[in-house]
ZAZAMAR-280153 format. One line per field, with one value per residue: z, x, y of N, C-alpha, C, O, CB in turn; residue in three letters. Coordinates in Angstrom, 2 decimals. Glycine has a CB too. Layout:
n_w c(Z;...)
n_u c(X;...)
n_v c(Y;...)
ca_w c(Z;...)
ca_u c(X;...)
ca_v c(Y;...)
c_w c(Z;...)
c_u c(X;...)
c_v c(Y;...)
o_w c(Z;...)
o_u c(X;...)
o_v c(Y;...)
cb_w c(Z;...)
cb_u c(X;...)
cb_v c(Y;...)
rest c(Ala;...)
# end
This chain:
n_w c(7.09;5.04;2.55;0.97;2.53;3.71;6.35;8.47;9.93;11.49;10.81;8.70;7.13;6.33;5.72;5.76;4.29;4.22;2.02;1.75;4.35;4.09;1.81;3.32;5.27;3.26;2.47;4.29;5.18;2.59;3.12;5.36;5.18;2.92;0.58;-2.66;-4.00;-2.22;-2.54;-3.60;-1.73;0.65;0.52;2.03;4.78;4.07;3.03;5.48;7.16;5.99;6.35;9.32;9.73;8.71;10.35;12.71;12.27;11.83;14.31;15.79;14.55;14.86;17.98;18.40;19.57;18.62;19.17;19.93;18.09;17.79;18.72;15.65;12.68;11.33;8.73;8.16;7.83)
n_u c(28.41;26.84;28.37;27.87;27.59;28.58;31.46;30.65;31.38;34.16;37.21;36.96;34.91;35.06;33.08;29.47;26.62;23.17;22.09;24.39;23.33;21.16;21.23;22.47;20.99;18.82;20.64;20.94;18.24;17.34;19.18;18.71;15.70;15.67;15.04;14.97;13.50;10.62;7.36;4.00;2.38;4.42;5.24;4.78;5.67;8.54;9.73;9.23;11.00;13.41;13.27;13.37;15.56;17.36;17.13;17.77;20.51;21.60;20.73;22.95;25.37;25.18;25.62;28.12;31.24;34.47;37.28;40.09;38.73;35.70;32.28;30.77;29.76;26.64;24.36;21.43;17.84)
n_v c(-25.54;-23.90;-23.18;-20.83;-18.89;-16.31;-14.96;-12.08;-10.33;-7.89;-9.16;-9.69;-8.81;-5.45;-3.81;-3.50;-4.76;-4.08;-5.66;-7.74;-8.65;-9.81;-11.51;-14.09;-14.53;-15.48;-17.67;-19.21;-20.01;-21.57;-23.42;-24.66;-25.14;-26.86;-25.68;-24.29;-22.74;-21.75;-23.93;-22.23;-22.35;-22.32;-20.11;-17.67;-18.39;-19.16;-16.14;-15.01;-16.18;-15.72;-13.13;-12.48;-14.10;-12.21;-9.82;-10.80;-11.36;-8.64;-7.54;-9.09;-8.56;-6.08;-5.84;-7.24;-6.90;-6.77;-7.42;-5.06;-3.15;-1.18;-1.30;-3.57;-1.97;-2.32;-2.78;-1.24;-1.46)
ca_w c(7.14;3.69;1.99;0.37;3.44;4.08;7.26;8.04;10.87;10.69;10.12;7.44;6.11;7.04;5.68;5.62;3.56;4.14;0.99;2.47;4.98;3.14;0.86;4.01;5.47;2.57;1.85;5.57;5.11;1.64;3.59;6.56;4.33;1.94;-0.47;-3.40;-3.93;-1.81;-3.58;-3.45;-0.35;1.61;0.19;3.14;5.73;3.56;3.01;6.85;7.66;5.96;7.16;10.87;10.18;8.68;11.24;14.09;11.79;12.35;15.74;15.75;14.17;16.04;19.38;18.44;19.65;17.99;20.03;18.99;17.62;18.36;17.61;14.30;12.20;10.44;7.70;8.86;6.34)
ca_u c(27.43;26.24;29.56;27.66;27.30;30.33;31.20;29.93;32.06;35.51;38.14;36.69;34.23;35.09;32.05;28.25;25.94;21.79;22.14;24.94;22.61;19.48;21.81;23.41;19.55;18.30;21.25;20.61;16.90;17.19;20.15;17.70;14.44;15.72;13.92;15.66;12.57;9.44;6.26;3.40;1.83;4.93;6.26;5.05;6.77;9.92;10.03;8.98;12.10;14.41;13.52;13.38;16.88;18.25;16.44;18.86;22.04;21.45;21.07;23.88;26.30;25.25;25.93;29.46;32.23;35.77;38.78;41.29;37.60;34.25;30.64;30.59;28.64;25.85;23.42;19.64;16.82)
ca_v c(-25.32;-23.42;-22.39;-19.61;-17.86;-15.91;-14.15;-10.51;-9.35;-7.68;-8.42;-10.57;-7.71;-4.29;-3.22;-5.24;-4.04;-4.91;-6.70;-8.49;-9.85;-10.23;-12.91;-14.75;-15.06;-16.31;-18.73;-20.13;-20.60;-22.71;-24.64;-25.93;-25.79;-27.85;-25.52;-23.21;-21.59;-22.68;-23.59;-20.68;-22.42;-22.12;-19.01;-16.75;-18.55;-19.07;-15.37;-14.52;-16.66;-15.01;-11.54;-13.06;-14.49;-11.62;-9.35;-11.46;-11.34;-7.56;-7.45;-9.81;-7.88;-4.12;-6.08;-7.80;-6.11;-7.09;-6.99;-4.02;-2.35;-1.15;-2.56;-3.93;-1.51;-3.59;-1.79;-1.22;-0.69)
c_w c(5.30;3.55;1.20;1.29;3.94;5.42;7.37;9.11;10.81;11.56;8.51;6.50;6.91;7.25;5.02;5.13;4.01;2.91;1.15;3.61;4.77;2.64;1.92;4.79;4.64;1.99;2.41;5.61;4.20;2.42;4.40;6.02;3.54;0.58;-1.21;-3.09;-3.29;-2.91;-2.89;-1.80;0.83;1.65;1.54;4.37;5.53;3.92;4.95;7.87;7.59;6.87;9.05;11.34;10.02;9.93;12.89;13.59;12.03;13.54;16.06;15.91;14.84;17.34;19.62;18.99;19.30;18.77;19.16;18.41;18.23;18.22;16.15;13.33;10.81;9.82;8.10;7.79;7.09)
c_u c(26.53;27.60;29.10;27.34;28.96;29.96;31.22;30.56;33.65;36.12;37.58;35.72;34.14;33.97;30.62;27.22;24.01;21.55;23.34;24.41;21.17;20.43;21.87;21.80;19.07;18.76;21.04;19.24;16.59;17.84;19.17;15.96;14.51;14.97;15.18;14.88;11.02;8.06;5.00;2.81;2.96;5.84;6.18;6.21;7.79;9.98;10.13;10.27;13.02;14.48;13.44;15.03;17.72;18.17;17.88;19.79;22.42;21.91;22.28;25.07;26.53;25.79;27.43;30.47;33.90;36.70;39.31;39.86;36.65;33.23;31.05;29.52;27.47;24.69;22.08;18.53;15.52)
c_v c(-25.16;-22.72;-21.17;-18.36;-17.54;-14.84;-12.84;-10.09;-8.88;-8.88;-8.98;-9.37;-6.45;-3.65;-4.23;-4.18;-4.67;-5.93;-8.21;-9.59;-10.16;-11.75;-13.67;-15.20;-15.97;-17.63;-20.20;-20.90;-21.47;-23.98;-25.45;-26.32;-26.79;-27.34;-24.66;-22.01;-22.25;-22.93;-22.26;-21.19;-21.90;-20.80;-17.72;-17.24;-18.96;-17.50;-14.27;-15.07;-16.45;-13.60;-11.75;-13.68;-13.15;-10.02;-9.23;-11.28;-10.18;-7.18;-7.83;-8.94;-6.58;-4.85;-6.76;-6.81;-6.88;-6.65;-6.09;-3.04;-1.94;-2.05;-2.37;-3.20;-2.56;-2.16;-2.20;-0.97;-0.02)
o_w c(4.65;4.30;0.74;0.96;4.30;5.63;6.45;9.32;10.06;12.61;7.42;5.30;7.89;8.28;4.24;5.54;4.04;3.00;0.77;3.80;5.46;3.13;1.68;4.80;5.01;1.37;1.95;5.96;4.49;2.46;4.19;6.30;3.40;-0.27;-0.58;-2.47;-3.89;-3.89;-1.89;-0.84;1.78;2.41;1.93;4.74;6.53;5.10;5.33;8.98;8.49;7.69;9.80;12.44;10.84;10.19;13.58;14.45;12.47;13.86;16.69;16.95;15.26;17.83;20.75;18.61;20.17;19.01;17.94;18.33;19.41;17.76;15.61;13.17;9.79;10.31;8.33;6.94;6.43)
o_u c(25.89;27.93;30.00;26.98;29.95;28.94;31.77;30.09;34.38;35.70;37.92;35.91;33.41;33.64;30.62;27.08;23.87;20.81;23.12;24.75;20.34;20.22;20.96;21.58;18.85;18.08;20.96;19.10;15.71;17.39;18.87;15.25;13.59;14.46;16.20;15.09;10.41;7.84;5.20;2.85;2.58;6.76;7.13;7.24;8.41;10.27;10.80;10.52;13.84;15.29;13.51;15.58;18.59;19.16;18.45;20.55;23.57;22.99;22.91;25.64;27.58;26.67;27.91;30.24;34.25;36.86;39.16;40.23;36.60;33.23;31.52;28.44;27.72;24.38;21.74;18.67;14.66)
o_v c(-25.99;-21.80;-20.47;-17.23;-18.17;-14.18;-12.22;-8.97;-9.53;-9.38;-8.54;-9.17;-6.29;-3.06;-5.18;-3.02;-5.89;-6.91;-9.36;-10.76;-10.75;-12.86;-14.46;-16.41;-17.12;-18.45;-21.34;-22.07;-22.28;-25.12;-26.63;-27.28;-27.59;-28.07;-24.37;-20.97;-23.14;-22.21;-21.56;-20.42;-21.22;-20.48;-17.04;-16.66;-19.31;-17.32;-13.31;-14.62;-16.66;-13.16;-10.77;-13.77;-12.85;-9.34;-8.39;-10.84;-10.13;-6.68;-6.98;-8.63;-6.09;-4.14;-6.85;-5.66;-7.68;-5.45;-6.13;-1.87;-2.30;-3.20;-1.37;-3.76;-3.19;-1.07;-3.36;-0.09;0.56)
cb_w c(8.14;3.63;1.05;-0.54;4.75;2.39;7.93;7.97;12.17;10.77;10.67;7.91;5.56;6.56;4.91;7.61;1.85;4.06;-0.37;2.84;6.32;1.16;-0.05;4.84;5.42;1.87;1.87;6.86;4.99;0.13;4.57;8.59;3.51;2.55;0.01;-4.96;-5.65;-0.40;-3.95;-4.98;-0.08;1.86;-1.55;3.80;6.55;1.82;1.80;7.36;7.59;4.66;6.56;10.94;9.31;7.14;11.29;14.67;10.35;12.32;16.51;14.67;12.97;16.66;19.96;17.07;21.10;16.71;20.32;17.22;16.84;17.99;17.65;14.36;11.67;11.80;5.91;10.08;4.91)
cb_u c(27.61;24.65;30.44;26.61;26.10;31.43;31.69;28.08;31.88;36.41;39.90;35.70;32.63;35.84;32.50;27.53;26.68;20.59;22.53;25.57;22.72;18.73;23.41;24.94;18.64;18.01;22.59;20.61;16.02;17.96;21.58;17.39;13.88;15.06;12.15;15.76;12.43;8.86;5.37;1.82;1.37;5.47;5.77;3.59;6.59;10.18;9.27;7.42;12.27;14.54;11.84;12.11;17.50;18.34;14.87;18.93;22.37;20.48;20.29;23.80;26.15;23.01;24.76;29.88;32.02;35.98;40.02;42.56;37.07;33.69;28.30;30.28;29.31;24.82;23.62;19.35;16.02)
cb_v c(-24.21;-22.41;-23.30;-19.82;-18.40;-14.83;-14.43;-10.14;-9.95;-5.95;-8.80;-12.28;-8.13;-3.51;-1.98;-6.53;-4.30;-3.84;-5.75;-7.75;-9.75;-8.63;-12.91;-13.80;-14.11;-15.70;-18.42;-19.24;-19.76;-22.38;-24.16;-24.89;-25.01;-29.17;-24.64;-23.45;-20.85;-21.99;-25.32;-20.05;-24.02;-23.24;-18.28;-16.53;-19.11;-19.55;-15.19;-15.11;-17.35;-14.84;-10.20;-14.54;-15.78;-11.50;-10.55;-13.00;-11.64;-7.41;-8.14;-10.57;-7.79;-2.92;-7.02;-8.24;-5.51;-6.59;-8.26;-5.15;-2.77;-0.19;-1.73;-5.27;-0.09;-5.40;-2.03;0.23;-2.19)
rest c(Met;Cys;Arg;Ser;Ile;Lys;Thr;Leu;Arg;Glu;Pro;Tyr;Ala;Pro;Glu;Val;Thr;Gln;Ala;Asp;Ile;Glu;Ala;Ala;Ala;Leu;Gln;Tyr;Val;Arg;Lys;Ile;Ser;Gly;Phe;Arg;Ser;Pro;Ala;Pro;His;Asn;Ala;Ala;Ala;Phe;Asp;Ala;Ala;Val;Ala;Ala;Val;Ala;Glu;Ala;Thr;Ala;Thr;Leu;Leu;Glu;Gln;Leu;Val;Val;Arg;Gly;Gly;Gly;Arg;Gln;Pro;Ala;Ala;Arg;Ser)
# end
């Protein structure tokens, strides 16, 4: 999908920061919206989507169980 989005789970990323999650969310929203930077009238919707995707990503990473390991530690704000 978007080559800029990196895999954020073990063993690909031993440590995931909130900045990593937010960067992936931003890249995802940019890709699906087609906007690198939205017009002012779309900024609130764009920013809300980035926040929602980041939250969903953090939740997913917290709940994943990697074989041979425990739950994936994810950064939270």
